[in-house]
GULUMMAR-247015 format. One record per residue: residue number from 1; z, y, x of N, C-alpha, C in turn. Coordinates in steps of 0.02 Angstrom, whole numbers, always signed. Atoms other than C-alpha are relative to their C-alpha. Example, Ala and Ser with C-alpha at 12.3 -4.5 7.8 and 13.67 -1.06 7.14 Angstrom:
2
1 +0 -59 +45 +390 -225 +615 +0 +60 +45 .
2 -3 -59 -42 +357 -53 +684 +37 +55 -39 .
//
This chain:
207
1 +10 +64 +33 -1142 -9142 +2752 +9 +9 -76 .
2 -4 -10 +73 -1180 -9138 +2564 +48 -49 -32 .
3 -43 +43 +38 -1058 -9208 +2439 -41 -50 -40 .
4 +32 +48 +45 -1099 -9360 +2335 -16 +35 -66 .
5 +21 -34 +61 -1196 -9301 +2182 +44 -16 -59 .
6 -44 +18 +56 -1082 -9396 +2064 +64 +41 +2 .
7 -60 -41 -8 -932 -9302 +2134 -14 +72 -21 .
8 +19 -68 +18 -1021 -9135 +2117 -9 +6 -76 .
9 +12 -1 +72 -1076 -9177 +1939 +66 -1 -38 .
10 -65 +3 +34 -898 -9222 +1890 +37 +66 +4 .
11 -32 -65 -9 -831 -9059 +1961 -32 +53 -45 .
12 +35 -48 +42 -965 -8958 +1870 +18 -9 -74 .
13 -17 +13 +71 -928 -9042 +1703 +72 +20 -15 .
14 -70 -19 +9 -742 -9015 +1727 +7 +75 -6 .
15 -5 -73 +2 -763 -8830 +1763 -35 +29 -61 .
16 +35 -23 +61 -888 -8809 +1621 +46 -7 -60 .
17 -46 +11 +56 -762 -8882 +1500 +55 +52 +0 .
18 -54 -48 -4 -627 -8766 +1564 -24 +70 -18 .
19 +25 -67 +13 -733 -8608 +1561 -21 +9 -73 .
20 +20 -5 +70 -795 -8649 +1387 +59 +18 -45 .
21 -59 -15 +41 -617 -8636 +1321 +39 +60 +25 .
22 -37 -56 -29 -556 -8497 +1436 -21 +66 -30 .
23 +14 -68 +21 -543 -8319 +1375 +56 +46 +21 .
24 -52 -49 -14 -451 -8163 +1423 +37 +15 -65 .
25 -38 -14 +61 -313 -8113 +1301 -31 +57 -40 .
26 +21 -55 +43 -362 -8007 +1152 +49 +58 +10 .
27 -41 -59 -8 -295 -7829 +1153 +68 -7 -34 .
28 -63 +6 +37 -164 -7868 +1021 +45 -55 +26 .
29 -40 +54 -29 -107 -8022 +1118 +37 +23 +63 .
30 -33 -25 -60 -56 -7918 +1269 +66 +33 -21 .
31 -65 -29 +19 +130 -7875 +1259 +3 +75 +12 .
32 -4 -72 -5 +171 -7692 +1230 +72 +24 -7 .
33 -70 -19 +6 +361 -7691 +1237 +31 +17 +68 .
34 -25 -20 -65 +378 -7652 +1422 +25 -58 +41 .
35 -20 +55 -44 +386 -7782 +1560 +13 +26 +70 .
36 -14 -18 -69 +461 -7771 +1734 -49 -35 +46 .
37 +49 +23 -48 +363 -7809 +1891 -7 -76 +4 .
38 +4 +73 -7 +407 -7993 +1910 -29 -32 -64 .
39 +28 +26 +63 +366 -8023 +1726 -75 +12 -3 .
40 +71 -17 -1 +198 -7937 +1749 -38 -49 +45 .
41 +33 +45 -47 +154 -8045 +1899 -7 -70 -31 .
42 +2 +66 +33 +197 -8205 +1804 -52 -1 -55 .
43 +47 -4 +56 +96 -8149 +1653 -72 +2 +24 .
44 +68 -5 -26 -58 -8104 +1755 -24 -66 +29 .
45 +19 +66 -27 -57 -8272 +1843 -20 -47 -57 .
46 +17 +41 +58 -61 -8353 +1671 -68 +21 -29 .
47 +62 -26 +29 -201 -8241 +1608 -61 -16 +43 .
48 +56 +7 -46 -310 -8262 +1763 +0 -67 +35 .
49 -8 +67 -28 -291 -8448 +1786 -65 -39 +2 .
50 +63 +37 +0 -476 -8490 +1796 -26 -15 +70 .
51 +20 +18 -67 -488 -8499 +1985 +20 -72 +15 .
52 -19 +69 -19 -492 -8679 +2050 +63 +1 +44 .
53 -64 +0 -38 -319 -8724 +2121 -10 +2 +75 .
54 +10 +3 -73 -391 -8760 +2293 -24 +66 +30 .
55 +24 -64 -25 -462 -8583 +2305 +51 +56 -9 .
56 -48 -52 +14 -310 -8487 +2245 +41 +18 +62 .
57 -46 -21 -52 -214 -8383 +2368 +71 -15 -24 .
58 -69 +14 +19 -29 -8422 +2373 +28 +57 -42 .
59 -21 -58 +38 +1 -8245 +2310 -62 +36 -25 .
60 +61 -30 +27 -146 -8198 +2200 +9 +74 -16 .
61 -16 -70 +16 -62 -8038 +2142 +73 +11 +19 .
62 -68 -13 -24 +91 -7958 +2218 +24 +68 -24 .
63 -29 -65 +17 +209 -7813 +2183 -30 +54 +44 .
64 +29 -49 -46 +139 -7726 +2336 -69 +22 -23 .
65 +68 -16 +24 -38 -7736 +2267 +3 +46 -60 .
66 -6 -41 +61 +12 -7665 +2098 +26 +70 +18 .
67 -27 -65 -21 +115 -7526 +2180 -54 +42 +35 .
68 +54 -35 -33 -36 -7482 +2287 -51 +28 -50 .
69 +46 -24 +52 -147 -7470 +2133 +28 +63 -34 .
70 -32 -58 +31 -22 -7350 +2056 -1 +60 +48 .
71 -4 -54 -50 -1 -7249 +2216 -69 +31 +11 .
72 +68 -25 -11 -190 -7233 +2237 -31 +27 -63 .
73 +23 -26 +65 -205 -7180 +2054 -61 -38 -26 .
74 +51 +44 +28 -315 -7327 +2010 +19 -21 -71 .
75 -26 +17 +66 -206 -7364 +1859 +60 +46 -15 .
76 -56 -45 +18 -70 -7267 +1763 +66 -25 +30 .
77 -67 +17 -25 +109 -7262 +1826 +39 -36 -55 .
78 -44 +32 +50 +236 -7376 +1740 +48 +52 -28 .
79 -49 -44 +32 +359 -7294 +1622 +70 -28 +11 .
80 -68 +23 -18 +534 -7310 +1693 -2 -73 +25 .
81 +8 +65 -33 +476 -7461 +1795 -24 -55 -48 .
82 +25 +49 +49 +407 -7546 +1638 -75 +9 -10 .
83 +72 +0 +9 +226 -7595 +1612 -16 -21 -72 .
84 +17 +12 +70 +146 -7591 +1440 -72 -24 -6 .
85 +66 +29 +14 -16 -7650 +1360 -56 +35 +40 .
86 +51 -38 -37 -120 -7511 +1438 +0 -19 +74 .
87 -5 +18 -71 -56 -7552 +1613 -29 -70 +12 .
88 +22 +69 -9 -90 -7738 +1591 -76 -5 -8 .
89 +73 +0 +9 -267 -7705 +1526 -35 +24 +63 .
90 +28 -25 -63 -304 -7602 +1681 +2 -55 +53 .
91 -8 +51 -52 -237 -7740 +1793 -47 -59 -10 .
92 +44 +56 +13 -337 -7877 +1708 -72 +17 +21 .
93 +68 -20 -18 -499 -7781 +1728 -8 +8 +76 .
94 +3 -10 -73 -462 -7731 +1908 -1 -67 +36 .
95 -7 +64 -37 -411 -7906 +1963 -60 -46 -10 .
96 +58 +43 +11 -560 -7993 +1883 -63 +29 +32 .
97 +59 -31 -28 -686 -7867 +1948 +3 +7 +76 .
98 -4 -12 -72 -620 -7846 +2125 -28 -59 +40 .
99 +33 +55 -35 -695 -8016 +2167 -72 +18 +17 .
100 +71 -15 -10 -867 -7934 +2158 -15 +74 +10 .
101 +13 -72 -7 -847 -7744 +2160 +56 +33 +39 .
102 -50 -39 -35 -757 -7616 +2266 +44 +36 -51 .
103 -45 -37 +44 -609 -7524 +2192 -32 +65 -23 .
104 +32 -63 +18 -709 -7362 +2195 -49 -9 -58 .
105 +48 +12 +53 -843 -7438 +2084 +35 -23 -64 .
106 -38 +22 +59 -715 -7520 +1969 +27 +61 -38 .
107 -26 -60 +31 -643 -7347 +1938 -51 +35 -44 .
108 +52 -29 +42 -811 -7295 +1865 +0 -33 -69 .
109 -1 +36 +63 -790 -7428 +1731 +62 +15 -41 .
110 -62 -16 +35 -610 -7389 +1688 +38 +53 +40 .
111 -32 -54 -38 -560 -7219 +1759 +70 +16 -26 .
112 -66 -24 +21 -391 -7136 +1748 -8 +53 -54 .
113 +1 -54 +49 -344 -7014 +1612 -26 -19 -69 .
114 +25 +22 +65 -402 -7119 +1465 +57 -3 -51 .
115 -49 +8 +53 -313 -7121 +1298 +9 -75 -13 .
116 -10 +71 +16 -238 -7287 +1239 -58 -28 -42 .
117 +55 +24 +42 -379 -7299 +1110 -63 -11 +43 .
118 +58 +9 -45 -511 -7277 +1246 +9 -62 +43 .
119 -14 +60 -39 -427 -7411 +1352 -10 -62 -43 .
120 +9 +56 +46 -423 -7526 +1201 -74 -17 -10 .
121 +72 +11 +11 -609 -7502 +1170 -32 -30 +62 .
122 +30 +26 -62 -656 -7530 +1353 +23 -71 +13 .
123 -25 +67 -14 -543 -7681 +1372 -28 -51 -48 .
124 +26 +47 +49 -600 -7764 +1210 -72 -18 +15 .
125 +70 +12 -18 -782 -7745 +1259 -3 -42 +64 .
126 +1 +36 -63 -744 -7808 +1435 +19 -73 -11 .
127 -22 +69 +12 -652 -7963 +1372 -56 -40 -34 .
128 +56 +33 +34 -799 -8005 +1257 -56 -17 +50 .
129 +53 +11 -50 -923 -7985 +1401 +22 -53 +51 .
130 -25 +49 -48 -812 -8089 +1515 -11 -71 -27 .
131 +9 +66 +30 -818 -8236 +1395 -74 -18 -5 .
132 +72 +12 +5 -1005 -8218 +1365 -30 -15 +68 .
133 +26 +10 -68 -1038 -8207 +1552 +18 -68 +27 .
134 -20 +67 -22 -939 -8366 +1585 -45 -53 -30 .
135 +44 +48 +32 -1045 -8460 +1460 -71 +4 +28 .
136 +67 -9 -28 -1207 -8386 +1526 -3 -30 +70 .
137 -2 +27 -68 -1155 -8432 +1703 -6 -76 -1 .
138 +3 +73 +3 -1127 -8614 +1656 -68 -24 -24 .
139 +68 +19 +22 -1295 -8619 +1566 -48 +2 +59 .
140 +44 -5 -58 -1380 -8560 +1725 +14 -56 +50 .
141 -17 +55 -46 -1287 -8689 +1828 -29 -66 -26 .
142 +30 +60 +28 -1344 -8825 +1709 -74 -4 +15 .
143 +72 -2 -16 -1524 -8770 +1735 -12 -15 +73 .
144 +9 +8 -72 -1506 -8761 +1923 +19 -70 +24 .
145 -27 +64 -23 -1408 -8924 +1940 -24 -58 -44 .
146 +24 +52 +44 -1510 -9025 +1815 -8 -68 +35 .
147 +6 +65 -33 -1554 -9162 +1943 +68 -31 +16 .
148 -67 +26 -17 -1370 -9178 +1994 +34 -25 -63 .
149 -34 +18 +63 -1312 -9185 +1812 -40 -50 -41 .
150 +43 +47 +36 -1451 -9305 +1762 -23 +28 -67 .
151 +27 -33 +59 -1519 -9179 +1637 -74 +12 +9 .
152 +72 -14 -6 -1702 -9146 +1597 -11 +65 +38 .
153 +16 -59 -39 -1777 -9021 +1717 -41 +47 -43 .
154 +35 -48 +42 -1826 -8866 +1618 -10 +67 +36 .
155 +7 -62 -38 -1829 -8735 +1756 -30 -16 +68 .
156 +29 +9 -66 -1922 -8709 +1919 +54 -2 +53 .
157 -56 +5 -46 -1752 -8692 +2001 +28 -71 -3 .
158 -23 +69 +0 -1696 -8863 +2055 +43 -14 +61 .
159 -46 +17 -54 -1544 -8906 +2159 +8 -76 +2 .
160 -3 +74 -5 -1559 -9086 +2217 +66 -24 +28 .
161 -64 +20 -30 -1392 -9085 +2307 +47 +60 +3 .
162 -50 -53 +0 -1235 -8984 +2336 -20 +59 +44 .
163 +20 -55 -44 -1310 -8884 +2480 -48 +47 -36 .
164 +47 -41 +38 -1453 -8825 +2369 +37 +41 -53 .
165 -37 -34 +53 -1331 -8780 +2230 +43 +57 +28 .
166 -40 -52 -33 -1217 -8684 +2348 -44 +59 +19 .
167 +45 -54 -19 -1365 -8585 +2414 -22 +40 -61 .
168 +22 -33 +61 -1427 -8547 +2238 +54 +46 -28 .
169 -54 -40 +30 -1258 -8487 +2174 +19 +59 +45 .
170 -17 -54 -46 -1223 -8384 +2331 -52 +55 -3 .
171 +53 -50 +3 -1392 -8298 +2324 +2 +37 -66 .
172 -4 -31 +65 -1376 -8267 +2138 +59 +49 -3 .
173 -58 -44 -1 -1202 -8194 +2164 -14 +65 +38 .
174 +18 -59 -38 -1271 -8075 +2295 -44 +48 -38 .
175 +45 -42 +40 -1411 -8013 +2183 +38 +32 -58 .
176 -38 -25 +57 -1291 -7994 +2037 +45 +58 +20 .
177 -43 -55 -24 -1168 -7889 +2137 -42 +61 +17 .
178 +43 -56 -20 -1309 -7782 +2207 -24 +39 -61 .
179 +23 -34 +61 -1376 -7744 +2033 +56 +39 -32 .
180 -57 -35 +29 -1203 -7700 +1967 +15 +64 +38 .
181 -14 -59 -41 -1175 -7581 +2113 -53 +53 -11 .
182 +55 -48 +10 -1346 -7499 +2091 +7 +36 -67 .
183 -7 -30 +66 -1316 -7470 +1906 +59 +47 -4 .
184 -59 -43 +0 -1142 -7399 +1933 -13 +64 +38 .
185 +14 -58 -42 -1208 -7280 +2066 -50 +47 -32 .
186 +48 -43 +34 -1339 -7211 +1946 +34 +62 -29 .
187 -37 -57 +26 -1203 -7095 +1877 -3 +60 +47 .
188 -1 -53 -50 -1209 -6997 +2039 -70 +18 +25 .
189 +67 -8 -27 -1397 -7005 +2065 -39 +52 -39 .
190 +48 -46 +31 -1528 -6873 +2030 -60 -41 -21 .
191 +57 +41 +23 -1664 -6955 +1922 -64 +13 +40 .
192 +60 -16 -38 -1801 -6864 +2019 +2 -32 +68 .
193 -6 +31 -66 -1734 -6923 +2187 -6 -75 -4 .
194 +5 +72 +9 -1717 -7100 +2120 -72 -22 -8 .
195 +71 +17 +10 -1898 -7101 +2062 -39 +4 +66 .
196 +34 -9 -64 -1956 -7035 +2232 +15 -58 +48 .
197 -20 +55 -44 -1857 -7167 +2326 -33 -65 -21 .
198 +31 +61 +25 -1923 -7306 +2214 -75 -1 +16 .
199 +72 -4 -15 -2102 -7245 +2236 -14 -10 +74 .
200 +9 +9 -72 -2081 -7235 +2424 +11 -72 +20 .
201 -13 +71 -16 -2006 -7410 +2431 -58 -43 -22 .
202 +57 +39 +24 -2149 -7478 +2327 -60 +9 +46 .
203 +55 -13 -44 -2274 -7394 +2443 +7 -38 +65 .
204 -12 +35 -63 -2193 -7469 +2598 -11 -75 -7 .
205 +8 +72 +10 -2190 -7644 +2523 -73 -19 -10 .
206 +70 +14 +12 -2374 -7630 +2478 -41 +1 +65 .
207 +37 -5 -63 -2424 -7592 +2658 +1 -65 +38 .
//
């Protein structure tokens, strides 16, 4: 049963307003004086507070999760049980990306063994892209939900109700994840083999 369009429009405008002002912390804003586990968990919940309250797990991030990341060498070990800026940057990237990518693929974006300067560069770029992507996402939602939001229709994509909008966003999310995975896996691919596979796929689709 679809929701009332006015209710959907109100929710979209509310989230748009929130995402427009949301941003991940700048590199220099991340504390670098050493925090203990409970302090880290509290800080991360503050940094990653863009999930709607009704969708949040009771424990979004736990000590067990962080310890597992360290044990599996997904992120550096704490120094005498204290976590510094580099550790927090790793955790922010991992936690925001694990909604759409596997841990193995996330490691391709921010591998172990990086210098603090390399982590700073990767994190700063990631935070900028995160903000830009949030804005781009809301622009696409405005186009898709124009009838619901009572905006001029400027795209062939048109969600007349909540069911249409849910289908559009779910399908888009699937394509987006698939593209990200394909691009990340190119590091391990032989260009010649990739060309052959693409040519074979094109031939099969033409038949």
